C-alpha positions as CSV (number, residue, x, y, z in Angstrom):
1,X,-8.8,67.2,-19.0
2,X,-11.2,64.5,-18.0
3,X,-13.6,63.6,-20.9
4,X,-17.0,62.1,-20.1
5,X,-17.6,59.1,-22.3
6,X,-21.3,59.1,-23.1
7,X,-21.8,62.8,-23.7
8,X,-18.8,62.8,-26.0
9,X,-20.1,59.8,-27.9
10,X,-23.5,61.5,-28.4
11,X,-21.9,64.7,-29.7
12,X,-19.7,62.8,-32.1
13,X,-22.8,60.9,-33.4
14,X,-24.6,64.2,-34.0
15,X,-21.6,65.7,-35.8
16,X,-21.2,62.6,-37.9
17,X,-24.8,62.5,-38.9
18,X,-25.1,66.2,-39.8
19,X,-21.8,66.1,-41.7
20,X,-23.1,63.1,-43.7
21,X,-26.4,64.8,-44.4
22,X,-24.5,67.9,-45.7
23,X,-22.4,65.7,-48.0
24,X,-25.6,64.0,-49.2
25,X,-27.2,67.3,-50.1
26,X,-24.0,68.3,-51.9
27,X,-24.0,65.1,-53.9
28,X,-27.7,65.7,-54.8
29,X,-26.7,69.2,-56.1
30,X,-23.9,67.8,-58.2
31,X,-26.2,65.2,-59.7
32,X,-28.7,67.9,-60.7
33,X,-25.9,70.0,-62.2
34,X,-24.6,67.0,-64.2
35,X,-28.2,66.2,-65.4
36,X,-28.6,69.8,-66.4
37,X,-25.4,69.6,-68.5
38,X,-26.8,66.5,-70.2
39,X,-30.1,68.2,-70.9
40,X,-28.4,71.3,-72.4
41,X,-26.3,69.0,-74.6
42,X,-29.4,67.0,-75.7
43,X,-31.4,70.1,-76.4
44,X,-28.7,71.3,-78.8
45,X,-28.5,67.9,-80.5
46,X,-30.5,67.0,-83.6
47,X,-34.1,65.8,-82.7
48,X,-34.7,62.0,-82.9
49,X,-37.7,60.7,-84.9
50,X,-40.1,58.5,-82.9
51,X,-41.4,55.6,-84.9
52,X,-42.7,52.1,-84.5
53,X,-39.4,50.7,-83.1
54,X,-39.3,50.9,-79.3
55,X,-36.7,53.3,-78.0
56,X,-35.2,52.4,-74.6
57,X,-35.8,55.1,-72.0
58,X,-32.2,55.2,-70.9
59,X,-31.2,56.1,-74.5
60,X,-33.9,58.7,-75.2
61,X,-34.7,60.4,-71.9
62,X,-34.3,64.2,-72.1
63,X,-33.6,64.1,-75.8
64,X,-35.5,66.3,-78.2
65,X,-37.8,64.2,-80.3
66,X,-40.1,64.5,-83.3
67,X,-43.3,62.5,-84.0
68,X,-45.9,62.5,-86.7
69,X,-49.4,61.0,-86.2
70,X,-52.8,61.7,-84.8
71,X,-54.2,62.1,-81.3
72,X,-56.7,59.7,-79.7
73,X,-58.8,62.1,-77.7
74,X,-61.2,59.4,-76.5
75,X,-58.4,57.9,-74.4
76,X,-57.3,61.2,-72.8
77,X,-56.2,61.3,-69.1
78,X,-56.1,64.4,-67.0
79,X,-53.5,64.5,-64.3
80,X,-54.9,66.3,-61.2
81,X,-53.2,68.6,-58.7
82,X,-50.9,70.2,-61.2
83,X,-50.8,73.9,-60.3
84,X,-49.4,76.6,-62.5
85,X,-48.8,80.1,-61.1
86,X,-50.7,79.1,-57.9
87,X,-53.8,78.2,-60.0
88,X,-55.2,74.6,-59.8
89,X,-55.3,72.6,-63.0
90,X,-54.5,69.4,-65.0
91,X,-51.9,68.1,-67.3
92,X,-53.6,66.8,-70.5
93,X,-52.0,63.4,-71.4
94,X,-53.1,61.8,-74.6
95,X,-52.1,58.8,-76.7
96,X,-50.6,59.6,-80.1
97,X,-50.9,57.1,-83.0
98,X,-47.7,57.3,-85.0
99,X,-47.9,57.4,-88.7
100,X,-45.5,54.5,-89.1
101,X,-47.1,52.4,-86.5
102,X,-47.0,52.3,-82.7
103,X,-48.1,54.7,-80.1
104,X,-46.6,57.2,-77.6
105,X,-48.1,59.2,-74.8
106,X,-47.9,63.0,-75.2
107,X,-48.1,65.4,-72.3
108,X,-49.8,68.1,-74.3
109,X,-49.8,70.9,-71.6
110,X,-51.5,72.5,-68.7
111,X,-55.3,73.2,-68.5
112,X,-56.9,75.3,-65.7
113,X,-59.4,73.7,-63.5
114,X,-63.1,74.6,-63.7
115,X,-63.5,76.3,-60.3
116,X,-67.2,75.8,-60.3
117,X,-67.0,72.1,-60.8
118,X,-64.1,70.0,-59.6
119,X,-64.6,67.3,-62.2
120,X,-65.4,69.8,-65.0
121,X,-62.9,70.1,-67.8
122,X,-62.4,73.5,-69.5
123,X,-62.6,73.5,-73.3
124,X,-59.4,73.1,-75.4
125,X,-58.7,72.1,-78.9
126,X,-57.3,68.8,-80.3
127,X,-55.9,68.8,-83.8
128,X,-57.8,66.7,-86.3
129,X,-55.9,64.3,-88.5
130,X,-52.1,64.0,-88.7
131,X,-50.0,66.6,-86.9
132,X,-46.3,67.0,-86.1
133,X,-45.3,67.0,-82.5
134,X,-42.0,68.3,-81.2
135,X,-41.0,67.8,-77.6
136,X,-38.7,66.3,-74.9
137,X,-38.7,62.6,-74.0
138,X,-39.5,62.2,-70.3
139,X,-39.7,59.1,-68.1
140,X,-43.3,60.1,-67.1
141,X,-45.8,62.8,-67.5
142,X,-44.8,64.2,-64.0
143,X,-45.2,62.5,-60.7
144,X,-47.3,64.0,-57.9
145,X,-47.4,62.8,-54.2
146,X,-50.0,60.2,-53.7
147,X,-51.2,58.1,-50.8
148,X,-51.8,54.7,-52.1
149,X,-53.1,54.3,-55.7
150,X,-56.7,55.2,-55.3
151,X,-56.2,58.5,-57.2
152,X,-54.6,56.6,-60.2
153,X,-57.2,53.9,-60.6
154,X,-57.6,52.5,-64.1
155,X,-60.4,53.7,-66.5
156,X,-60.6,57.1,-64.8
157,X,-60.1,60.1,-66.9
158,X,-59.0,62.2,-64.0
159,X,-56.1,60.7,-62.1
160,X,-53.3,61.7,-59.8
161,X,-50.5,59.9,-61.7
162,X,-50.2,57.7,-64.8
163,X,-47.9,54.7,-65.1
164,X,-47.0,54.0,-68.8
165,X,-46.8,50.2,-68.5
166,X,-50.1,50.0,-66.6
167,X,-51.8,52.3,-69.0
168,X,-50.5,50.2,-72.0
169,X,-52.0,47.1,-70.4
170,X,-55.3,49.0,-69.7
171,X,-55.7,50.2,-73.2
172,X,-53.9,47.5,-75.2
173,X,-51.8,50.1,-76.9
174,X,-48.1,49.2,-77.7
175,X,-46.7,52.4,-76.1
176,X,-43.2,53.7,-76.2
177,X,-41.7,53.5,-72.7
178,X,-41.6,57.3,-72.4
179,X,-43.8,60.4,-72.6
180,X,-43.3,63.3,-75.0
181,X,-43.4,66.6,-73.2
182,X,-44.8,68.7,-76.0
183,X,-43.1,72.0,-76.9
184,X,-44.6,73.2,-80.2
185,X,-47.8,75.1,-80.4
186,X,-50.7,73.4,-82.1
187,X,-53.3,76.1,-81.4
188,X,-55.0,74.1,-78.6
189,X,-55.1,76.8,-75.8
190,X,-52.9,74.7,-73.5
191,X,-50.0,76.1,-71.5
192,X,-46.6,74.6,-72.0
193,X,-44.4,76.5,-69.6
194,X,-42.7,73.4,-68.3
195,X,-40.9,73.4,-64.9
196,X,-37.1,72.7,-65.2
197,X,-36.2,69.1,-64.3
198,X,-33.2,70.3,-62.3
199,X,-35.1,72.8,-60.2
200,X,-33.8,73.1,-56.6
201,X,-30.0,73.0,-56.9
202,X,-29.8,76.2,-54.8
203,X,-32.0,74.6,-52.2
204,X,-29.7,71.6,-52.0
205,X,-26.7,73.8,-51.4
206,X,-28.6,75.7,-48.8
207,X,-29.5,72.5,-46.9
208,X,-25.8,71.5,-47.2
209,X,-24.6,74.6,-45.4
210,X,-27.4,74.2,-42.8
211,X,-26.4,70.7,-42.0
212,X,-22.7,71.6,-41.8
213,X,-23.6,74.6,-39.7
214,X,-25.4,72.3,-37.3
215,X,-22.3,70.0,-37.2
216,X,-20.1,73.0,-36.4
217,X,-22.5,74.1,-33.7
218,X,-22.7,70.7,-32.1
219,X,-18.9,70.4,-32.1
220,X,-18.5,73.9,-30.6
221,X,-21.0,73.2,-27.9
222,X,-19.2,69.9,-27.1
223,X,-15.9,71.7,-26.7
224,X,-17.4,74.4,-24.6
225,X,-19.1,71.9,-22.4
226,X,-15.9,69.9,-22.0
227,X,-13.9,73.0,-21.1
228,X,-16.5,74.0,-18.5
229,X,-16.5,70.6,-17.0
230,X,-12.7,70.5,-16.9
231,X,-12.6,73.9,-15.2
232,X,-15.1,72.8,-12.7
233,X,-13.1,69.7,-11.8
234,X,-9.9,71.8,-11.6
235,X,-11.5,74.2,-9.2
236,X,-12.9,71.4,-7.1
237,X,-9.4,69.8,-6.8
238,X,-7.6,73.1,-6.0
239,X,-6.7,73.1,-2.2
240,X,-7.0,76.9,-2.0
241,X,-10.6,76.8,-3.4
242,X,-11.5,74.1,-0.9
243,X,-10.0,76.2,1.9
244,X,-11.9,79.4,0.9
245,X,-15.1,77.5,1.0
246,X,-14.4,75.9,4.3
């Protein structure tokens, strides 16, 4: 059977790429499953107390933490475009002055948007004086898609994203390199139904099978086309077929 070089190369490239993309989605799913196992283990471990000593992010991320101190409401930041149950709203992120010294950012929860005024902030409560905060240490207060950095400009109360190091430089506060995702209720009217950090494992497996299905389809099409071409060449070379068409 005569094989045409360039069509064969093209099909092999398509098969190789789709197979690789399938394995990539599989690896992403495995990474999320491993992360989920770590998170479950950390959730069942004793909570770590946050104090003045800096805690490296790599050692504290996803751990349950405890902190005592007071909020600084005058330095609050509202992270925009954070929907909850298809309703637009904000995450309320506020610095927290620790009782032993130092500061940490706390993602206090979700607040619905004032639909009559895009920049209006619905009322919520902030505890006065010292309060205990329980939560999960996270690398950031959630990250939303952003074109450029205009939506996260310094000194704005409403922003798209918040970089911890940049905010520390902006405010002069010696912040811990992580954000506490608050879990306990402090009677503030905020929603703390946090999305799972490993959301989308099933989607990764679905994409994996889609890519591998495309690889199988490309290979099947290539074999079918090769067989058709070989049959056509055989018929053309057959003397009886040539005689019948004479």
